[in-house]
N, C-alpha and C positions, 0 to 999 in steps of 0.2 A: 679850767675846761676856755680854752681863748673865745672872746667874747668880744667883735667889733662890728663898730656902726656902719652901716651901706653909707655913709655920706662922709668913712675916713675918720670919724672922732673915735676917742677911744672914751670907752660905757666907764661911769662913776659907779661907786657903791651899793646908788639905790635903783639903779639902773640891776645891776643883778639882787637885788631885793625883789626886785617884781618880777624878775622873769623866774625867782625860786617861788614866788607866791603862785603863778599862774601853773610851772610843773608839779607842784603840791594838788593843785584842783582838777589836772588832767590825771595823777596818779590815784584819787582816790574815785575815780569816775571809770577807771583800768582803762583810760584809752590817751591816744596821745595827740597831740595839740596837732600833730602833721594831719591825724586824721580825720579832724574834727574842724580842720579852720577853712571856713569856705574860700572857692579858687577866687572868688571874685577880692577876696582879701589882699591874696600873694602878691607881693612887689617881685620877688625873684624868690628861686630855689636853687641852693647845689649842693651836689654829694661830691665829697673828698671821693679822689679815682681810690684812694690808699686805703682809704678808710669810709667804704661807702655806707657803714652805720652814721658816721655823721652826715647829719643836716643843717643847713643854714639857713634860715626863713627870714624875710625881710617882710613889717608886717606895720601899716599906719597904724600910729599910735590912739588916731583918733578913731578907726574902728574896735580899738581893746573891749570895752565894753562889750561892744556888741560880738566878738570872740569868746569872751568868756562868759557870759550868757549862751551863745551856742553851743558849747561842749557840755552845758550843766550845771553850772559852777557858778553859781546863782549869788552864794554866800562872798566869796572872795572878789576882794577889793583892790585891783593892782595899784601897786607906787606909782604917781604919777612924780615923785620927786625926781631931778636931776641937773643936769646941765639945762643949759637952753637949745642946744642941740639935740634934746631929747625928745622938744616938741613935737616935729615933724617927724621921727620914726622911731621904732624899735627896732632890734637886732635880737632875737635869739637862737645860741645854736647850742643845740638838743641834744644830749650827746646817748649814744647807745639809745641809738630809736628801735631795735630789732629788740633790744632785754626789755622794754617797755609793751612791745608786743608780744611778750612774755617768753623767753630764753629763743626767739627764732621762728617760732610756732607763729603763722600770718592769723592774726586777728581781723572777725569781720567787722566793718566799719559802721557805726548807725549814719541812715539815710536821713537828712535834716528837710523838713518838708517844708518847702514854701509858702507862706500863707498867700492866698487866689482863691479869685471867683472862680470855678472849674465849668460853671453851665456855657455852654459853648452856641448856643442858637436857642432861639424858641419856637413852635411851632407855627404855624399858621391857624388863625383862627376866620369865620365868616362872621359879617354885620349880625348881632344880637344874639351870636352862639354865647353858652357859660363857656368860660373860660380858667382854669386852674392849672397854675405852671409852679412848681417850687425852683427857686434857687438853690444852688451848692455852693460850698466853698470847700475847704481844706487848709492843714496847717495854721501857724500861729498857734493863738492858746482859744479853748471851745468855754464857754459858748458863745456865739456870735450874737452881736446885736445893732442895732442902729442900721437897718437895710433901709435904703431908703434913695430916692432920684437925685444925685449933683446935676444933671445936665442934661438935655432934650425934655422930650414928654413921653408918660404913657399915652395909648390912646384911650378918648375919653371912655368913662365909666370902667377902665380898670385903677387899679390902685396896688401896691406895695403893702404888706405887711412889715411894718422894724423890725418885730421880734422874731418872726419867722422865715422872712424872704420869701412869700408864697403872692405871686402875680394873680389875684383874680378879679372875675368883673365878669361882664355881657357887653364887648364896644358895640360902637353905638356909629360909626363911622369911620367909611371906607378908608386904607391907604398905606401905608409904610412909614413906624413910628421909628426912630431912631432915640436912644438916651443913655447914660451911663448911670451906672448903677454903683452905690459904695457899700461897703459893711465893714465895722470894728469888728476886732475879737477883743481877746478879755486880760490883755499885758497889759502892764503899768510901767509907762504910758503905753496907750490900747496904739495898736497899729490898723492904719485904713487902708482897705484895695478899693480897685474900682476895674469896674468890665465895660465895655461897649458893647451894647446889644441891641438888635434889633426885632421888631414884630409887622406880620400883615397882618389887616385886615382886610380882610377881602370878601366882596360879593358871594355868594355860594352858586354854585350851577343849576342847581335843584333845592327847591323847599317844597318835601313832601309834606301834608295836612292830612293826618287821619282825622276823621270825626267819628267816635263810636260811640253810640249812642247804646249803652248796658244797661237801662234803667228799663229792661224787663227780664225774660227768659235766656236772653242772650249773654246774660251778664260773664257768665264765667267764660266764652268763649271770647269776649274780646279782651281778659287778663291774656288767654293761651296766645293769641295772636300780638298783643304786645309784649310779652317775651319772644314770638319769633322774630317782631322786629329788633328787639337787642339780640338775640342769638345771629341776626346777620350781620352783627358789628357794631351796628347803631350810626349816629352821625357822625361826619367828617367836616371839615373848611370847605371839601367840594358838594357835598350834601347832608341837609339840615333834613331830620324824620322829627315833627310834631302832632303830638297828639292834646286831641280834646275827648275826656272819658268819662264818661255820666254813670255812674252807680245805681245797683236798686238796694232796696233794704233783705230782701229776703232769699235771694237766688243763690248768691256764694260769698264765703266770711273771709276768706284770704286775704292776705295782705292790708292787716289791719280792720279788715270791715269798714271804711271808711264808705258812705253814700251818696257825698256831693259830686259836684262835679271839677274834675280838677285838671290841667296843663301839663305837660310834659314836652321833656326835648329828650329823645330817646338816644339813651347810651345803650356803648355794648355790657353784654349780660350772658350767661350762660345757665342763672339759677332760674327757679319756677316762681319768682317773686320779681314784681316791679322794681328793677333798682336804677330806672331812669330819671334824669334830673326833675323833681317837680319844681314847676316854674309858677303856680298858679293856683289857688282853690276859691272856682268863682260861687261856691255855695250852689244850692241847688237850683238847676234851670230846669226849663223845658226843652229839651233837645230837638223838639218840632216846633220849636217857636221860629220863624223866619230870623228874628234879632238875637236869638242864639246864634244861629249857624252866620249870621253876619258879624256878629261880635267876633266870633272864633276865627273870621276869615282877613279881616279887616288887620284884629292881633299879630295874627301870624305872617303873613305878609308886608305887615308896616315895619315890623321887628325883624324878621329873615329876610331880608331882600336876597333874591337871585334873580337869575337869566329865565328858571323854568321854573314854573307852577305845578302840582297837582294835587289835585283834592280827591281824596275817596270817601265815602259815603258810605258806613257803612251799621248796618240794622237789616231789620224785616222789610221786606218789598211786595207788591203786591201791583205787575205788570203798572201801568202807567197811572193806578190810584193813589197807591201814596208810595213811599221814601223811604220810611219811618216810620216805628212805633213808638212812645212812650207811657210806659204803663202808668206810672207815680202819677202822672197830668192827662192821664188816658189821651192825648192826641198822635194826630197824622201829620206827617210831614208831606204835603202835596207838593206837585211840582211848580205851581207858581212862586210859593213862597222861596224853593228852592233857587229858582232861576233871577227873583227880585233877589234875593242873599246878595247869590254870585254878583252879579250884573251892579249891585250898590257896594260892591268891596273892589270890584274890579277898577269902579270909577273912582273912587277915595285914590286909590294907588296910580294913577293913571294907565293901569292897564287895559289892552283891548281882549282879551280871551286870556283863562287857563291853558296849560299847555298838554294835560292829559284831567279827566273827569270819570271819575271811576266809580261803579257801586257795585260794592260785596255782598250783593245781597240779592233774593230769592226772585227771577220774574220779570226784572224790570229792562228786561234786554228788549225793546220792543219800537216799531216805525214810530209809536207816538214819545216814547223819551228822547230818539232821535231828533227829530222836531223841537221838543220843548228848549233842548240844551245844544244845538249845534251854532248858534250864536256865540255863545260864550265859551266854547273849551273846543280846541283844535283837533283834540282827540277824545272820542269816550269807549269805556270799554265797560261793558256791562254781559249777565247770564238773562237769557229767556228761559230758561230752565229752573229748577229750585235746586238753592248749591247745598252740597253736603258738609254739615254741619263743622267741617275742617276751614270750609272758605277757601281765599285765595292763600299762597306760600309765601307769605311776607319776608322769612328767612331766604326764600332763594330770590327774588323779584328783588327788594331791597338789598341784597347781597351781590344781584351784576349794577345794579345803581352805583353802589360806591364801587364796586371795582372799572365801573363806565359812565362815567359823571359827565362825558361829553355824550352819551348817547343822548336821539332825539325821542321827543316825544312817542312816535309810533316806534324807535326800536324800545325804550321803557315797556309801552302795550303788547309789542310782539312777547316781550319774555313774561310780562305776568299770566296771558293769556297760554303759554309753552309751559310755565311753570304748574298753573293751575290744572294744566292735560294730567301732564304728567303724577302731579297727586291725585285727581280722581282713577289714572291707571291704576297707581300704586293701590291705593284703599278699593279697588273693585265697583268705585262708581257708575254703575250702569246707564243713568239719567244725567247727563252733564249738559253744560253747554256753554261757552265762554265767546264774547267778539271785540274783536278790537276795529272801531270804524275809525277813517279819518272824513273829517265835517267837511272838508275843503269841496267836496263833492256831492256834499250833502243837499244845496238846490238843486244841482241836475238832476240827483232821484230822485227826491219829489215831485219835481216838476214833471218827471217819465211818467210816475207812478198815479199822477192825476189824472195824466192823458187813457191811461188802463181805467180808474174810475168813473170817467168820466163816457167813455164809450160804452161800459158795462152798462151804465144809468140809462143811458137813452137807447141802449139795444136790447134791455132785458129779457124782454118777451124771446127774444132770437136765442141769447145765450145764458140764459137764467138756470137752463139742466147743465149746460158746461160748468158752467159756474156752483152749480150746486154739486155737483160729480168732483171737481176739484175740492170742492171743500172737506168732503165728504171723505177723500182717499187723501189727504195732505196730510202734514205731519201734525201734531200738535204737544205744547207744553203744558205738563200739568200745574194744575192749579188747588193742591192739595188741601190747600186753609181753606177755600170755600167752596170745590168741589164746582167751580162753575167750567165749563169746558169752551175757555172764548181766545184764548192764543194760539192761532196757529201760524206756523212758519210759512213766513211771505217769500221765499226762494221757490220751497215746493210748493205753496198753492199756487204760483204764478207759470214753475213748470210745468206740473200737471197739466191745466187748462194750456197752456200754450202745445198743447200733444193732445188733447183731446179736440180744441175746437175747431172747425172749420172757418171761423171768420177770419180771413188775411188780417185787416187793419186790428184784430186784437193781438194778433200774433205778432205783430211788428211791434205793436206799442208796448206789449210783453218785453218783445229781444230786449228794447230800450232801457224800459226799466229793470231788467236781470242786468246788465251790460252795466248800467251807472251804478247798480248796488256794489257787481263787482268787482268796478275800482273802488268804492269806497274800504273796503274790505282790506285792513292790513294782517289780520291772520284772525281765524273760526278755530272753535274746537267745537267738535258734537260727540259726545260719546256713542258707541254702538247703538242703544235704543234709539237715535236717532240718526242714523245715519244718509239720511235723504236729506236734511234738512240743511239749514244757512247759518241757523243760529242768531236767527232777528223776527220777533213775531212783529202781530197787525192783531189788532179786535177784530173777530170774527165769531160772535156768536154762534154755534149752531142752529138755535130757533128763537123767532122774533120775542117770544115770553122772558128770557135769558137777557136777548139786547136792550127790552123795554124797564129792565133794573137798573141797566148802569145806563139809559140813554141820556138822562140831564149832567150825569158829568161828565159822559163822555164827549160832549156837545160845548163845553166846557175848556176839553184841551186846547191846547194850541195847536197841534195837527189839525182836527176835526174845525176849529174856527176857520181857518183857514186855505180848507180843501174838501175834496165833495165824496171821500172815502164814507161819512156815515150816510149822506144821504144816498150813494148807490148799495150802502147796506139797507136802509128803508125800503129801498125800489125790490131790491129781492125779497124781503120779506112777503112783500106785497103781491109780489110775482107766487111766493111761497101759501100763501093765506090760500090766494086763487084757485091753486093747485084742484084741479079734479081727480084724485085718487081713483085708480083703476086697477091694480097690485090684487088679484086674484091668485089664490090655489085649488085647483081643479082635475075633478077624476082620480082621484088617489086610489089607490088599487094594491093589497099585498096579497103573495103568492100562496101566503099561508094563513095560519094564526099561530102556531108557534114555530121558536127558533132556537137554535143549539148551535154549540161551535162548527159540526161536522153537517147541519144541515139550516144555513140561512134561508133567513127570508128575503123576498125583494120586493120594494116599496116603491111605485112608480106615481109620479102626479104631471098637470101643466102647470107651467106657471104663466102667463100673462100681464101685461101693463106699462106703463112709462115711467121713467127713471128708478128701473130698478137698482138696488145697490147690494145686496147683499141676497141671498138665498143657503139656508143652513139644514143637513139632519139635525132632530128633534129626537133628545130620549130622556123621559120623565118615568118616575114608580109610584106608584101609587100605594100608598101605607094610609088604608082608610078616608078618612077626607082631606090628605096630604098627599099632593105632583110635586116626588122629588125631583128637582131637574137634575137629570145627569149626566147628560152630555150635548154640548152644540159644537156641534161641528161643521165648520164652512163649508160648501162646496165649490171645490177651485174653477174656478169660472177665470181664466184672469192673463191680462193681456204684458205684456216690457217692455217701459219706454228704453228710451234708448241710453239712460242713464245705468240704465239697470233694474230700476226701482219698480216692481210689479206692482200692477193694480188691477180691480174687479173689469170685468168688462159685460156685467149684465146690462149697462144702459145702452150697450151698441143693438140691442134687440127686443123689441115689443111681446117676445113668444118662446119659451124653453121648455125643453124638457127635463123632468126630475128623476133621478133614480139612485137609491139606496140599496146596495144586501146589507143587514143585519146581522150578523153571527152572535147574537146573546152577549155580544164583548160592550165593555163603554173603557170611557181613557181613567185611570184609575190612582192612587194618591198613596203609596205605602212605604215601608220601612223596614220590610223583610219578613216580619212579623204579622203586622197589620195592615190592610187595606181596604179603603174606601173609594163613593165618586166623591169629589169636591170641587166647589163652585171656580172655575177655571176660564182663561181664554189663549185661543190660539193666536201666538204673535210670529206674524208674517217674517218671514227669515231666520227667526229667533229660535223658536221651542212655543212653548207651552210660562202660561204663569199661573200659579194657584193660588188662592186667595185663604189667611186662614189668621191664628194668629199664635204669636210667639213664648215658652217663657226660657228666662234662664235661671230662675230659683227653683226650679221645681216644682212650680205650678202656684208658686204664690201669687203673682203678679203676669198680667197677661198684654204683650202688644201687638197690635195690630203688621200685619204680615203680606208680604208679596213672597213668594218662592217661586224662582226663576228656572227650568229648566230647558237644556238645548234637545232638538230635535230627535233624540237617541234618547232621552228620559233622562239622563241624568241632572243630579244639582247642579246650575252654574252659581247661583248666588241667591241670598236673602234679605230682603230690605225691610226694614220695622220703622215704622213711622211712632216719631216722638214728636212733640207739640205740634204735630201737623208737617212737618222733615221728615224725609227720606234720612235711612240711616244703612250703610251697608255693612253685614255681619257674617261674621264667619261661625257656621254652626261648631260646639265643643258637644264631648260626649254629656250627657244627662239634660242638656237642652231640650226641650218639647215640643210640637207643632199639632196645634188641632186645626183639622180642614173646615172650611165655612160649605156650610150645603144650606143652597137656595130651595124653597121649595111654595105651592101655591096651595091656598087651603081653597077648597070649592064653595065650602058651606058657608064661611064667613067673609070673604073674598079678600085679594092681596094678598104682595109676596113678602113671603116672610125669610129671615137666618136664623142656622141654630150650628154649632158645633158640634165635627166627630169626635171619636177617642183622640187620645193623646199617641202621637210617634214622637220616635225618635228623630230628631230632627236635623242630627249631621248624617243620615240615610236615607235621605228621604229619596223616591224616586219616584218617577212617573212614565205609564203606559198605560197600554189595554190588556184589559183584563176581562176574563168571564165574568158576571151578575150572579147574585145570588137569584135561584127560582123567584119566581112573580108577576106578579101583572106588569106591563109595561105600556106605554103610550108612543108610539112611533110614527113619524110623520114628518112634514119639513115645514119650516118658517122662514118666512121671506118680507123684509121691508124695502120700501121706495125714497128719496132722498127728503123726504121732507116728515118723516116719520109713521105714514100710516103703512101697516102690515096687515099680513092676513097669516094663518097656522092651521094646518088640518095632518089631523092625524086618525090610528088606530089602535087596536088594543091585541099589544102581542104576547102572548105567554111564553115565560120561559121554567121546561119543567124541572 
């Protein structure tokens, strides 16, 4: 075998011994030296043209140990003996390379994996956010150890785990931090590799703070909404989502059934359990205490620095009266405590206003809330109506903000309203509203509204009836938790008043107020039940007795203390109290004493008086001492306003003639098998609503229920009431409905209610049907603006 040194020297016997050792190692591993010596170790290689199977390789003898190691021959010990010319290099001529490869068959070559750190870059993180990144390496001998920073530095409060290579913590200062990380493998001696990396700690674009008071019967709903936030994808380096959630001991037992108050950094997750990172357990707290809210805000705004801040208050609401209820502590969160907590938190962080303040709760979307918080938030989002149980759509709205972190507060608010509207429509919620307001124009709006209030106050004797009519016809919002009809839609009230008054100065003031209100509205949603509403209510009880119940509290609101709306209300109630009622139904006559479908009876009467707002046909059936109310059918005397809304026009005259042809039929509710009368109302533009109760478990338990029917009598929706809140429900086969029936006991006095026979809830319909034979009271009922009324009837027999 010819062997030559690349420096021209002749090899010694020791050189051949060393070559033999290496070849034996290679053969043992079924590998060729050529196939395993890294290219960076080769000084040169040539093949004889006549004998291509011969290969000459020049190898630096200082790398021999690495060559042997790289081919897996760790037991071989190369012979370093030889002449002084061998100190610089060895020359190997490998004969019959193809034979080593398996008699001409080409063998696959084992790939050598270089020891290196493979993490190519690190994700950004926002100030204060939890950070957890695993560094990765490959090659060398595992396990790896002694991960460390050898140059530069990590962001403050981040550290590297020397055993795992995980970088974790919550960075506290923004900036780009560059550093060199090193790690050792398990070779002997250990190899070390390094990698230059950097991480950017940035101030987030948004920090969304959600204050969830689940220390009441909404505990389960709070967990559901946190799950929705997680389903949105959770926080990013641009959007922090932080939650404070206080639980109740009884209502829900999921997620470990903890009952204290915890803080979470919301992370993406699709399970039904809370998977977000728990940052703190602050123990049992009173979520309605100013200090609790203030501590949360200072912590969140101080730790999770951002360009924009949004606060969502989540719980029960009751117009301007309270904005949360803590059942464990039996406390309410009132407007002043909320405002002071926000102001103190803003002052401590050097901020002027929140970019968005949202109220995911019922009924607080009112002028009084606007006046209280317009100075601490650029945008307000709130509902004047009771909210359905599912509340806001956090998955959709936070998903939008994650995808559009550069969105403004107005953009975010518009998205919240539209997502909520879509959820309500999808779930069939007939009564719902949500409004987003830009408070930059709030001062002008409140000033214009003040002009309206002052003019009404100063001219109540001439415009009192106009105001009363507008209040009567204006849309109102449910107050199911206390049954007080106090929240009137402001836009609808002013619009009706504008169209029925002849006071041009009042009209001019109203026009300015409505225009400035429109200027504030970013987005507004009102369901079909409130088709003419604007979505912002104002305190206007129908009667003084109700007003007096809340007058002391109301006078303490920001709005009442700085504006004269409450003074105007007192002037209006004084006008109403001094009102001399003169409503009267006279000259009642009937064309006969019996009625059948083929031979109806005609009943007529005269109606006179000022401020008349309602006249109806009245049908009652006498059974012993009980007079059952069968039908209360409004007599249509309407006028249509420019926006399409129909209102009564009874107030436009002091004398009317009433006529009713009764054909022995009444409005009935049935299921195709059973039909009976039911307490109901006629809903303008919608159809009918019947009252009763519903059971979904075969009659074991019952829930108060309203059944809505369209103008043709087909069932359009069912609303059940759970803990005072309406929930839309689609009836299924087997569900039962019992109609509510009202009656007057003429012996002991008073109005009473009882339930009729059970019906199939999924087959309900409403329409007119013939009544059973008996004695009926047929006549008219009318009332004026201030609750004075008159009723006259005659007895008619159905044979």
